[in-house]
N, C-alpha and C positions, 0 to 999 in steps of 0.2 A: 802398200795395197796392193793384196792377193789378188783382188779381180780388176782388172787390167780394166782401163777407160772412165776411172773414176777415181777422184780423191780420198774420197771417205772421210769428206771435211765438211761440216755446214758453219756456216758463218751465224754465230747466233749472238744477237745484240738486243741489250735488254734496255732502252732508251728511258725509262724509268732512274736506273743506277748509274747509265753511260756503260755499263761492264759488257766489254766487245771479246766474244770468245770465240775460239776456231772449236766445233764442238767432233767428235768423232761419231761416225754413222755406221752401225753396227752391219757388218757385211752380212748380215742375216736379214737385214732389213731391204738391205740392194739386190740380195737374191729374190726376194719376195716381192717385191713390189716396183722395181728396177727405176723410178725416178717421178719426177714429174708430177702429176696429178697422183700418182698410188702413195711412190716415198712420200709427196705432201700430206699425205690424209692420214697416212703410218703415225707421221712425226705429229700431226694436228693431235692425234687420238695420244700420244703419249705426254702430251706439252698442257692438255686441259685434264685437271683432277677428276674432271665429272662432269655428267649434263648440268644442265641449268646456268654456263657461266654467261652472265651478258657479255655479248658480239662486240660493244662496244667499250667494254671495263679494259683496265692493263693488261691482266690475265690472258685474254687473248690472244692466238699466234697469229702472225702472218708470214706466209711464206710464200716465197720468189722461188721455182722450181723449175729448172731445166730440165732437159734430160739425157741420156747417155748417147744422144745421138748430136745433140746439141753441140756448135764450135767444129763438126766434121765437115764437110763439102758434099755432105750427102743430101742432095734433092731435096727441096720443100722439106727440110728435118731442123727446123731453129726454134720451136716453139720454146712459149716460158709459162705456167700454171701457176697459176695464182691461189694458192686453199688458203682458206680460211672458214671461221665458221660464220655463217651467215646472219648480219642483219636485217635481209631479206622475210625469210620463211617462218610459220609456224603452225604448229598441228591446229587441225578439227577441236579436239578438245583434249587443251593443253596438260602436262601433268608437271612441267616447269614454267615459272615467269619466262623467261629468257631461254625455254627450248627452242631450237631453230636445227636445222639441217647443215652438213656439210658444204660448203661453197667453193666451188674448183672454176676457174675462169682462163682461159688458154687465149696468148696475146701470140702473133708473130714479131717479125722484127728483126734486132739484132743483139738483145739487152739478153738472153738468154747466152748466147755463145758467147758475149764478153765477162759472162759470168763466166765459165766456164776457162776462157782466157784466162781469168784470174785465180783460178785455183780452187773453185769451188762448184760443192755440187748443190748449195741450197742457201739461201737466204733466210734467216727467221727471226722475225721482230715481235718481241713483246716487251710491254710497259707503255708508258706514255711521257714524251717530254715534256718539261716545263713550258717551254716555251718553241715554236715554229722551229723543225731542223730540218736539213737532208744528210745524208751519209755520201761520204766520197772514201769510194775503193781504189786503190790502186795496188795490185798485186796483195803483198802480206800487209801496207799498210790502208789502215779502215780507223776514217774520221769523222765524228758528228759534228758538223757546223751549223752554227746559225741562221736561220731562213728568215727570219721576221721579215726581213724586206722583200721578201718574193710573196709573201703570204697575200693571197686577193689578187694574183696575179692568176688569168688564163692562160691555159696550156702552150696556145702558139708565144705569145707574150714572154710566159714564164721559159719555156723551151730556146729561146734565143739570147734570155739575159740569162743562163747558169750556161750555155757556151761560153758567153763571153768572162762569166764568171771562174770558169775553169781555166778558160783560156789555151783549150786543147779540145780540139772536134774526134777526137779520140776515145774520147768519155763516149760510154754509149750511158742512157739515162730514163728511170721511166719515172712519171709524177700523177699527181692531183689536181685539179682543176677547183676553182670554186663550190661545186657541189661538192668535190670531198669534205673541202675545207668546214662547209657548214652542213656538215653530217647529214646529207640529204641519202636516205638509205639504199635510192638507187645508182649513186656514184661509182665511176668506174677507175678504172688505172690506166693510164696510157702512156706512151711511149712513141716517137718520133711522129708528135702533133696527132695522126689516126688511128695508128695502131690500138686494140684497145684490149684490157682484160675486161669485160664489159659488164659481164653478168653477177650477179650475186651481191652486188654491194663491196666490193672491194674496196672501190676509193672511198667509203665510208669509215670502212678499219681504219685502212693508211690515216683518212682525219682525224679519228680517234687519239690516235698517236703522235698527233702532232708532226707529222711525217711527210713534207713535202714531196720529198723525193730520195732517190737513191741513182747517183752516177757513178760507173765503175768501167775501169779500163785495166787490161791483162795482157799479160809478155808469155804466156806457157800454155801447155796441152798436156792432157795424161795420156802415158802410154797403152797402145793398143796391143789385145792379145795377140793376133794374128795379123800381123801392118802387111806382109803381102798378099793374103787371100783378101782381105778388106782392099786393097788396091784392084784386086782382080774386079771384085765384087763393085766398083766402086765404079770402076771402065762399066760394067754391062750395064749398070742401071743408068749410064750417062747414055750410053750407047738404044737404051730402051726408050729414053725420054725424046731422042732426035728420033726411032726411025717408027715405034710402035704408039699409034693412038695419036697420029700425027695433029688428023684434024679437031680432037679435042686438046692440043697443046695450043693450037692455033685461036679456038675457042675463048679460053684462060688468058690469052696475051690480050684477045680483041675486044673483050668487057667484062672479065670477071665475073664476080657472082652476079652482076646484073644480067647480065643472057638469061636468069632465072628468072627476071621479072615480066615479061612477056610470055614466057614458056608457062610460067606456074599461071598468071591469068585465065591463058590459054586452057589449064588443066583444069582450073577451077579451082587451085586448090594453094591462092592468095588469102590474107588478113586484107579484108577488105571490109571500111564501113564501121570496125570494131565488132570483125568476124562475123558481121551478117551475109556478106556475101564471100564469093571465091573466085568473081571475076571483074576486074575494074576493066570497064569498056572504054578508060581515056591512056590504057596503060602504056601505050605506043610514043606518049606526047614526054616519057621520063625513063625511056626502056635506053638499051646499049646502042640503038643505033643514032637517037636524038640526042644522048650523050656524046659519041663521038662527032658529030656533025657539027656542035654547037658549044661544047664544052673542054672534053679532053685533052689535054695535047701531049700528055707524058705516062707511059706505062711505067710503074718502077717494082720492085720486089723485095721480098723478103731476103735474109742471109742463105745465100748458094741454093736459089728456087730458080726456074726455068720459065713459071707459070706466068710470072708478072702479072698479077692480076688486080694490084693496084691502079688507081689509076688519078691521076692531076689536071688543073686546067683553070680558066677562070670561067663563070657563070655571068655571064653580062643581062643585064635589065632591071628591071624593078629594084628586087634584092640582089643586085651585084656583089660578086665575091671570090675571093682567093681558095678554089677548092683544093685540097690536101688529099682527100681520097671520095670516092663516092659518086651517086650513090653505087654502094653496094646491095646486094637481094635485101638484105635483111634494114636495112637503113632506105632502102627505098622506098617499100614495102611499106613498114610502122610509120615513117613522114611523111609518104605519099599515100597509096592506094587506101591504105586504114584509116587516112583522112579523107580524104576523097579529093587529095591536093594534087590535081596534074602540072600545076605553075614550075617549069623545071628551074629555073632560078629561084623559084620559090623555095623547093626543097631542099634546095644546094644550100639557100640560107639558111635552114633550119639546121639539116647536118653540122654545117659550119660552125654554128651559134651552139649544138649539143658539144660537141668535140673541145670547143672551146670551155664550156664551163664543165668537161668533163662527166659526163652523166651517161647512163646505159641508156642507149638511143630505141632500143625494143622497149624498155621499160615503160621508159617518157612520153614514147608513141601511143604505146599500148595505153596508159594512162589518160592523155589527153582525148584519145577517141572515147574511153567509155564516159568519161566529162560532156563532150560532145554528143551520145546519147542520150545521157542523164538527161541535159541542158532541153534536147529534141524533144525527150518523151513527157517533159514538162515536171522532172522529179527535183529540178534545181532552177532556179531563176538566173539573171544577170547579177541581183545585186547579191545573190550568193556567190558567185565571179567576181563578183569585187568590180563591176560592170564589165566585163568583157562577154561581147555577142560570139560565145562560142560554137562558131557555127561550123558544119561539116564544110571543108574544102577552102577554109580562110586561112591563107599564109598568114597574115598578119595577129590575127586572134591567136593562133598557134603561138607563134614569134612570145607572144605577150603571155598567155601561158607557160611558156620553157621558162623564161626570165624568172616569173612569179615560184615555181618551184625550186628554181636552182639556188634563188635568194631565200629560201624561206620565208617569201613576204604573203602576206596575208592568205588567202586561200590556197597558195603554195605550200603553208604550213603543215598542211593537212595532205595535200592530195600528194606532196614529195613520200610519201608514207606506200604510196600505191594505190592498183585497186581493191584489194582485198579490203585496208584501210579504209577508204572510200564509201565501197559499198555498205559495210557495217555502219558509218559515218551520215550516211543518206538513207539507209532505209529503205521503205517501200519497195520492198524487191530489186532493188538493185544489184544485189549480188548474182541476177538471175544471168544477165550479162557482164558481168566482173570476171575477164577473160586472165584466170590466173591457177597455179595450182600446188599448194601449200606459201599462199602468197606470192608466188613466183611467178610473174607473169611470161606468159605465151610469146615465144617467138613469130615470124613472119608467114608459116605455113599453116593454112586454116584447115580442117581436121574431119568435115566430114565425108570428100568426096575420096577419101585413103583411110577411110575410118579404121579398119583394120589394125592397118601398120603405125598410125599416127597416132590412135588414142592410146596405145600404149607406152607409146614412146612418150608422150608427154606426164602422163598418169601415175608411171613407176620410176621416171628419171630423179635421182638422187639429190640433185640441186633443185629441184621444183620442175617445172614445165622447161622444159630442155630440148631443142630440136635436132643438138648435135649427135645424138645415141640413138643407136635404131630400138625401134618396140619389140625383136626379140632378144632373149638373154646374147645369142649369140653377137650379135649387131653391137648389142650395149656393151660388152665385154671387150668387142673389138677396137671400138670407142674410147673405153678407157686404156687400153693398150698403146694406142697411136699417142691419146693425151699424155704418157706416162714414159715413152722412149722421144717425145717432142718432133712427133711426124706431123704434118699438113694431112686432116684428110681429105684436101682436095686431091691428093697426088697418091692416093694408096693404088688406084688402078698399076700403074707404075711398078707394084714391087708384089709380084708374082712370083710361083715357082724358084727358079735357083738364086733369082735376086728377094729372096722376101725380108720382113722384117725381122722374124727370129735369126734367117744365116746371119745379114746383119751386127747382129745384136750380139753374136756367138759369136762372130772376128773381132769386136769390139772389144769384149769383156773378157777374150780365152775360154768360159765357160760353154758348155755344148747346151744351147736351145734347142729343143726340136719343138716342132710346132706345138705338140701335146703341151708342152712344160710351158711355152709361150700363152696360148692359150687358156691355158690354167693360171696364169699370173693373173690373166683380164679378170677369169670368174675371182679371182682372191679381193682381186680391188674393189670392183664392184660389190663386190658384199660385205668388206670391210666399211665400205660407205650406207652399206644400208644398216650397220650393225651399229656405226655412230647415230645415225639417224633414228635406230629404234631404242638406244639409249637416253636420247632425247624426248622421246613420248612421242613418236611417230608410229600408225600402225596401219591395217589397210584401209580406213576409213579413210586417210588422205591418200591417198593414190585412188583420186578420181579427177573427173572432165569438170567443167565449168557448166552446169544447168542450160546454156543457151544453146550446146553442140546438140542435145536431144530435145531441144525444143523449135528453134529456129531453123525453115526450111530455106537455100537460096532461091532468088526470084529471077536472077539473070544470068545469061551463057548459058553453054551448054547444059550444065551440070542444075539446072533448074531443080529443086524437090528434093534436093542432095542432104541429108541431115545422118546425126549418127543414131544408129539402133541400139537403146538401153542393156536390152537382153542382148547382142550380142558381145558388148562391151563387157558387159557383170561375165560372160561366158568365158570371153576370150582374158581376162582380166587371174579366175580362177585356175585357166589352162595355163596362164604365164606363169601363176604363183606358184603351182605343181612343178614346172620344169624346172623353175630354182630352187624346189626345195625350202621353201616356205611356207612357215604355217598361217594359214589362212585365216585364222582368228586372231592372235598374236602380231601378225608380220614379220615374225622372228625365223630368219635360217634354222634349219633343225641342226643339234650339236652336231651331229656328224658330219652334215656337208662343213660346218665351220671346220669340225678338228680334221678331214679332210685338207681344207685349202690353208692349213697351219695356221688359221684363227684363233685357237682355243682361248688367247686371252681376252679375248672378247666375252666370252661366257661365264656370266655371274652366279 
């Protein structure tokens, strides 16, 4: 392999035929799309014969993609991106019955590094096994093993059962829970019980292939381009973590993303009562200090990470539960303030149950909040909800609804499809408070107070509503780059100047990566995703916000009266399209920009 830091190898597994191949990844693809999210999207584009493929069909590809930083002791750079065609999204005016966006979901932990240790730059799963299976990988040895006895297990029970089966704790694994097995569209993929590729229905696609888990162990590492300079950079960045932004480092270790719970509420940017408000008056009851005092016993980290933002402990009370991780900002908001739940142990129970089922907490919290509002408005009744008195702040009712959704029982058979489906099902203008973009529910950051920034973030995200990339082209491209090299966005502040990501990529690969080249790769990746969506029938009419943000004014907190100005939003969206060189009518990036980005293959 001429490019260092890679093996140039994709583990290609067809579960329908049982065929296992080690496919060569073209060097040009590695140069242009780097790894993770970028390289995964390029492989997905090549794997699918064209638009309209059913995401739950054997033809869809499910890709597990580390990046070139994975497996190296570069601080906070161990991510794995799960890339597939989404079972969650759909266009306003569908061109194809199964037209949907690209889905990419990023998880931390140890799975991606272990994949690199085993000698692979990615794993691609196609087909569908006749019976439940798991895949066992130990360097070059790859086996497809019957998993019937594990089917139906929650993620916590399965995690322990798989370790017992393998007899070796050095294996790292990722897996689905009952939600994925039941083909709940908002199911996710988990590893180490609480880290998740949470968004975009990755677990549903995995379940559609009858794949319970992948377990992997390796004993190698790729060669580096300039090992001496790499060690010098590594020393500098480690020193930076020790000496620069010390207060920030302490904050991450103290509370992780839960630190944002109180801050966001005070700033008016929190999702509260199905996004009706931006401030939760009882937020202190579920924030960092409450958890430090009553729940958390241990801080823990992903592979080679100094932040240790994960928290575990024991929640005591009516809903006593072992806490594997949480609350984080998203989980604490979506199952806390968004449902007006301030019972700390009740919140921890909801999070633990959701993780055990293997379901996207953002989407399930959003869906329960939507149903609470529909119930409050009288659009649905208790009978419609199978007898559940789904009132704001009710932990027991929320738990009952979660069980229904994850098991696809009764009302859950409908609700598991998310808020867009439910709004169409209920009618009566329910779409006005269905909080989604392209069918993908919004995350926990409310829009009105920071409308110029967040409005465009949510409207133009390629996987549907997404808080993990910025509202400007530069910010979005930067997020695509971090997801492609395997870097955690929480640590990007430490990678500046002489210890930039581009310089690390240069010494790893042996190629000269200027900041201009690096940034252009981010633009290339984002535009490839856009072309995937365009091919699937999405256009500017799909780059919209939920009506609620234009119609509902906050009534609580320092930001009373906050609302998104629709005229400003439309103006900003047009300016965004201009900056992107996307056609305002068709939504397609113009041919000149596609050619400049080496994306000619997308031009039809």
